MARSE-251705 format. One record per residue: residue number from 1; residue in one letter; x, z, y of N, C-alpha, C, CB in turn. Coordinates in pm, whole numbers. Each point is the difference from the previous one (the first is absolute). Glycine has a CB too. Example, Ala and Ser with C-alpha at 12.3 -4.5 7.8 and 13.67 -1.06 7.14 Angstrom:
BEGIN
ATOM     n   res    neast      nup   nnorth   caeast     caup   canorth    ceast      cup   cnorth   cbeast     cbup   cbnorth
ATOM     1     A     1319      780     -569      -89        0       119       90        0      120     -189      125      -117
ATOM     2     S      154     -197      222       82        6       119      -77       73      109      118     -215       -63
% end
This chain:
BEGIN
ATOM     n   res    neast      nup   nnorth   caeast     caup   canorth    ceast      cup   cnorth   cbeast     cbup   cbnorth
ATOM     1     M       83        0     -120      -83        0       120       87        0      126     -181      122      -125
ATOM     2     L      276      -30      130       88       11       116       82     -127       17       11      248       -30
ATOM     3     G       37     -304      -82       78     -123         6      -79     -115       59      128       77      -198
ATOM     4     I     -256      -87      161      -87     -105        54      -13       16      151     -127      -12      -218
ATOM     5     I      106      135      263      -12       27       144      129      -41       72     -160      191       -45
ATOM     6     M      274     -157      -11      128      -32        63       21     -151        6       96      217       -81
ATOM     7     I     -135     -288      -25       11     -147         0      -86      -59      110       46        1      -248
ATOM     8     E     -168       51      263      -89      -49       106       62       24      137     -201       46      -145
ATOM     9     I      261       71      164       64       30       128      118      -96       24      -68      244       -20
ATOM    10     Y      147     -268      -84      111      -95        14      -50     -139       38      130      131      -169
ATOM    11     K     -240     -174      106      -56     -132        29      -41      -11      146      -79      -18      -235
ATOM    12     K        7      117      283      -54       -7       135      107       40      102     -231       51       -88
ATOM    13     S      321       40       48      116       36        81      -37       36      144      136     -149      -144
ATOM    14     S     -239      229      158      -47       40       133       45      142       30     -198     -154       -20
ATOM    15     A      249      176      139       48      132        40     -112      102       -5      173     -107       146
ATOM    16     I     -292       66     -103     -115       93        -2      -31       42     -143      -94     -107       208
ATOM    17     R      101       11     -301      -25       34      -141      106       95      -51     -109     -223       -36
ATOM    18     W      235      201       72      107       90       -44      -23      141       55      160     -195       -10
ATOM    19     I     -194      203      140      -23      132        61     -116       71      -68       88      -86       220
ATOM    20     T     -196       11     -243     -117       59       -67       38       47     -139     -154     -149       132
ATOM    21     F      230       66     -204       42       34      -135       83      128        0       -2     -243       -62
ATOM    22     V       98      252      154       87      118         7      -82      125       34      194     -146        72
ATOM    23     I     -283      133       27      -83      114        40      -86       47     -116       -4      -85       236
ATOM    24     C      -47      -10     -314      -84       37      -115       84       53     -117     -167     -174        70
ATOM    25     F      289      123      -83       80       29      -120       81      128       12       11     -243       -40
ATOM    26     I       39      276      160       83      119        17      -75      128      -41      121     -117       188
ATOM    27     P     -246      138     -144      -71      120       -46      -15        5     -152     -122        1       216
ATOM    28     Y      104     -118     -279       -8       -6      -146      131       47      -61     -165     -189        14
ATOM    29     L      278      143       39      129       42       -51       19      150       19       94     -227        52
ATOM    30     L     -132      278       65       15      142        28      -86       83      -96       49      -52       242
ATOM    31     S     -172       11     -262      -88       75       -89       49      -10     -144     -194      -41       155
ATOM    32     A      247      -75     -194       56      -15      -134      119       93      -18      -78     -239        -7
ATOM    33     Q      163      250      110      115       90        -4      -46      145      -11      135     -164       135
ATOM    34     Q     -240      200      -62      -51      136        -5      -56       31     -139      -52      -11       245
ATOM    35     V      -20      -85     -303      -54       18      -135      115       18      -99     -204     -139        58
ATOM    36     Y      309       57      -43      117       11       -88       65      138       14       37     -250        17
ATOM    37     N      -16      294      107       62      130        24      -88      112      -56      113      -90       205
ATOM    38     F     -244       74     -188      -93      102       -50        8       12     -151     -152      -46       194
ATOM    39     T      149      -68     -264        4        4      -146      138       45      -49     -173     -182       -10
ATOM    40     K      279      144       83      136       36       -40       20      151       15       84     -228        70
ATOM    41     G     -133      283       42       22      142        27     -126       83      -19      178      -65       159
ATOM    42     L     -256       31     -262     -130       64       -20       15      150      -19      -86     -212      -103
ATOM    43     G      193      253       34       20      142       -28       25       82      126       90      -63      -221
ATOM    44     S      -29        0      324       36       74       121      -83      -46      119      233       28       -89
ATOM    45     C     -359      -66       63      -86      -47       108      -55      119       76      -61     -206      -130
ATOM    46     H       63      198      265      -48      109        85     -136      -34       61      238       63        49
ATOM    47     C     -327     -122     -130     -130      -41        52      -87      123       26       16     -219      -123
% end
């Protein structure tokens, strides 16, 4: 799915599309990192 989106962005090669993609994708990366850290350090979670 992500690869298809990236190919579409490459095809259209629009700065606005890149900015939109980055804005949408960075929070996903951050949340994925948080989920990874949470599962990795589940024993020492201070929730």
